[in-house]
N, C-alpha and C positions, 0 to 999 in steps of 0.2 A: 633663179628667180631672185627679185629683192624686194624687199619690203621696207616700206618707209617707217623710222622709228619716231613715230609721234610723240610729242609736239616739236621735236629739234629738225626733223626731215634729214637726218643722217640715215644713208643706206646701208644695211646688213644684208649680206649674204645668207639664206636660207636654203637648206638643203631639201628635196621634196619628200624625203622620208622623215624629215623632222615635224612635216605638219599632219596634226593629228584632226581626223573629222568625227565629229558626236553623231551617230545615227539616232535620229528620231523615231519612236516607236509609231506607227500609224494608230490614228484613234480607232476606239472602241465603239463600235456602234450597237445597239438594242433598241427595239422596238417594243412599244406598249400597244394594244389594240384595245377600245374601251368600247363593247359593244353597245351599252346604253345611251352614251355621248355621242357615237358615230365620229370617233376620232382616234386616228393613229397617231403618236407621240413616238417621235423620234430623239433618242438620247444618245448622246456624244459624250464618252469617257462619264457618265453616269448623271450629265447634266441635261436637262430637256435643251434639245438644239430647233426642233420645230414639231409644230401640231398640223396636223393634216385633216381635213374633212374627208370622212369615206361614207360609203355604204355595204352594209354587212347583211348577212343573211337572214330573209324572213322567217315566221314563225313555224311554217310547214319544212322547212332546209335553215336550219340555223347554223351559224358560224360555230365551229367546236371550242368552246373555251379549254385552255390549258396553255404548256409552255412548250414552243415548237422551234425549229429554226429552218431558215431559208436553204434550199437543198439543189435547186436549180435554178435558171434565168431563161427567159427568150426574148429576143429582140423582135419586135414587129409582130406578135401573134395573130393580129388582125380581128375582125369582127367584135364581137363582146366583149374581148380582151382588151382593146386598145391597142396601143404601142409598146407596152412591155407586161411581162407575167415573172413573177417572182414566186417559184413553187415551195410550198410548205410540206415538211415531213407529218402531215395529220395522217393518222392512220385511217384507212376505211373509206377513202376518197381522194380525190384530186383537188386540192383546194391551194390556194395562191392569192398573193397580193397582185392586182394587175388593174390596167388602166380600162377606159369603157367609152363605148359608142354611144351611151345615153347619159351624158352630163347631168343629166336633171334628175338620176336618181342617187347621186351623192347625198348623203346626211338621211337616208331611208332605209329601212331595214326591207329589203327589196331583192337581194340577190340569191342563188342557190347555195350559198354557204361562203364564197368568196370572199375577199375584202376589195371593194372596188374604188379607185381612187381618180380625181381628174387625170386625164393623159401628163398633163404639163408637170403634175405633182410627183407621178409614178416615175416620169423619167428623172425627174431630180432624185429621187430617192434609190432608184436603181442604180446611179451613178455614185453614190455614196456608200451603200451597204453591199458587202461582200457575200460571198456563198457562206454560210456558217452563223450568219448574224442571228442571235435568239429572238424569237417574236414570243411575247407573253401576250394572248387573248383572254380579257377579263369581263 
């Protein structure tokens, strides 16, 4: 391998084992769901990355407040769950962040406790956040 020695353009031989690569750490994501504001805020390395509108649980089936993690994901769960499912480790139920077949529900307190997103939003989110991402519901 030859590298040009800028700006003189003289060539210098470099051994492959002389090249050092810096490994960049992947970004750290976290999520906060604000039940009153009907928003899901995605944080990247502690800074707001994006805010999404969501639907949350109705009064009779509220979304549980607390600190949780994404523990599983499903592609194309279908029906009321839209195109993605991100399961949460909320005790006593099967709760998650998912898409919807009813986009007019977004922005309302209408679900059975899950966090609903527009399908294109949950697709974007699920492509960014790994299993283990923290989810704070306030």
